[in-house]
C-alpha positions as semicolon CSV with decimal commas, in nm:
position;residue;x (nm);y (nm);z (nm)
1;M;8,170;11,195;4,029
2;I;8,543;11,130;4,043
3;K;8,552;11,192;4,419
4;A;8,271;10,938;4,465
5;F;8,471;10,690;4,251
6;E;8,780;10,746;4,469
7;R;8,585;10,700;4,797
8;M;8,415;10,385;4,677
9;T;8,747;10,246;4,557
10;I;8,902;10,306;4,896
11;E;8,613;10,148;5,082
12;A;8,619;9,847;4,848
13;A;8,992;9,805;4,912
14;V;8,955;9,830;5,290
15;T;8,654;9,594;5,310
16;G;8,746;9,355;5,034
17;D;8,409;9,409;4,869
18;R;8,438;9,303;4,504
19;D;8,086;9,431;4,418
20;L;8,172;9,771;4,556
21;A;8,497;9,775;4,350
22;V;8,293;9,704;4,036
23;A;8,037;9,976;4,124
24;A;8,319;10,225;4,183
25;L;8,476;10,146;3,849
26;D;8,135;10,176;3,687
27;L;8,117;10,535;3,816
28;N;8,438;10,627;3,639
29;P;8,353;10,803;3,309
30;L;8,637;10,619;3,135
31;C;8,466;10,284;3,189
32;P;8,205;10,237;2,919
33;S;8,004;9,949;3,069
34;D;7,927;9,727;3,371
35;E;8,046;9,425;3,179
36;L;8,388;9,583;3,119
37;A;8,406;9,696;3,487
38;N;8,356;9,331;3,595
39;I;8,629;9,211;3,363
40;V;8,874;9,475;3,468
41;V;8,817;9,420;3,843
42;D;8,853;9,042;3,805
43;E;9,180;9,082;3,611
44;L;9,321;9,338;3,855
45;L;9,229;9,126;4,155
46;E;9,390;8,820;4,001
47;A;9,704;9,008;3,907
48;H;9,745;9,160;4,255
49;K;9,597;8,884;4,476
50;D;9,916;8,862;4,686
51;Y;9,866;9,227;4,785
52;L;9,482;9,217;4,822
53;P;9,410;8,915;5,045
54;Q;9,098;9,081;5,181
55;F;8,922;9,005;4,852
56;F;8,996;8,630;4,869
57;K;8,861;8,528;5,215
């Protein structure tokens, strides 16, 4: 499960796919809900938008 999370996270980062980033975080057993995964991804993308321009095209 963790390896799938890691692979999905990498693919999301390379492609800039926000939905895939949320799905990856949702796979992580430390994330209790889809709602929280959406919040965390949005906050991380906003905080690091200078380094993740592929998510803001």
